[in-house]
N, C-alpha and C positions, 0 to 999 in steps of 0.2 A: 391791365387794359383800362383805359379811361372810361368813365361813366358815359361820356358823350358818344363814344364809338359803340359801346355795348347797347345803348338804347336808340341808336340812329334808325330813322325810318328805312323801309325797304327802298332800294334804288329805283324801282319802277314807280314809286309814288312821288319821287322827287321830280321837279321840273328840271329842264336842262340847266337853267340858270342856278338853281339851288345845288344841283350836283356839281357844277363847275365851282361855285363858291366853296363847297365842302372840300373839293379837291385842292383848291388853292390854300385852304386852311391846313390841310394835311401837309402839303409841300412846305408851307411856312413853318409849321411845327418841326418837321424833320430837318429843315435847313437851319433852324435855330440851335440845334445840337443840345438842347436841354432835356430831351426825352430819354428815359432809361431804355436800354437795349430791347427788352421784351416788348415794351410799348411801341418802340420804333418799328419793330417787325409787324405788329398789329396795324399800326398806322400805314405802313407801306402796303400791306395787303388791302386795306380799305381804299387807299389811294389808287391801287391798280384796278379794283372793282369800279371805282368812280370813273377812272379814265376810260375803261371799256364801255361803261354805260354812256358816257358823253360821246365817245366815238361812234357808237351804234346809232345814237340819235342824230348825229351829224350826217352819217352815211344815209340814214333814212330820209332826212330832209333833202340831201343832194339828189337822191333817187326821185323824190317827188318833184323837185325842180326840173330835173332832166326830162320828166314826162310832160312838161308843158309843151304843147304843140303850137308852133308859130304859124300864123297866117301869112299870106303872100306879102303883106306890108311889114312883116317882122313883129307885129303885135301878137300877144298870146291869143290864140283862137279857141282854146279850150284845154281840157285835161283828159288824159287817157288813164284808165285804171293801171296800177303798177303791174298787175299780173297779165295784162294784155301783151301779146307778142308783137 
């Protein structure tokens, strides 16, 4: 396992942009074909965790955007809490 992966910050502390950059780095390294098999498996697992974290943040952002209530003129009139029915 590479030192970079072993000491990486928790996913929750990464911004979306940092997590996406880390995922892109994982993909680039795997596609390069220069990584030994055991490290490739570790990289793949890290990549899958990063992908899930990015997708969760995108889903959350989408839900927040969908909660914007449009006024009669089509302009945003306010926000509703996500847990409001």
